[in-house]
N, C-alpha and C positions, 0 to 999 in steps of 0.2 A: 662371680655372676658371668656368665656366658651371652654374650650377644649376637643376635643371629646378622649376619652381613646384609649392609644395604642393600649390595648389588647382588644377585644370583650369581653363584658360583662357576654354575653349568650353562654354558652358552645357549643351551636347549631351552633351559628353562629362561633364559632371560629373553630368547627370542618370545617364546609362551607368553612372557609377561608383557611384553610389546603389543602383541596380538589381542591379547584377551579383551573378549566384547565388552565394550564399556556400557553402564548404565544409563540406558536412556531415560529422563523423565519425559512420559507423557505431557503432552502441551496441552494447556485448558481447552476446553471445547470453544468457539467463537461464540462471543455472546450477540444476537441478531437484534440490532436496535431501532425501533421505529423512527423513521425521521421526521424533526419535529416540524411541526408547519410556520411556511413561509419562513426558511434559514436555507440562505443560500449555500450552496455546495460549491466547493472547486472541482470544473473538469477539465479536460482538454479537450479541446474542439479544434476540427481544422476547416477551414472556411476559406472562400476564394478570396483574392488578394482584393477583386474590386468592390466585394461586397463587405470587407472589413474597413477599406476606403471610405465606403458610404458613411459606415455609422461612425466611423473616428471623425470624419469631417465635421462635425458640429463640437467638436471638443470631447474634455471630459463629461464622464455619463454614458459613453459609448456601449459600454456593458449592458447596462441598464435599458439602452433603447432596444439592445437585440433581445434583452428577455422580455422585453415587452411586445416585439413585433412575434416573437416565436408563440409567447400567451394570447396574442390576437388569434394567430393562426391555427392553437389550441381551439378557440371557441368557435373558428370559422370552420372547424372541421365537424362540429357536433351536428 
């Protein structure tokens, strides 16, 4: 029984095998999920250092205080 060589003997065939297009698997479409109510999401936010110092001055809970201030600003805007 004759086996086929593991590598192509012809250099041109070897080069063609290297550049053979890869089979790409189609990515699953992104599923858009609705945000759950009252769920906090991590975000990156740039604040002036004096604003950050103001909210951090009272100790732990400064992120909640910023959230409360933003919520109050939302209500005032309406």
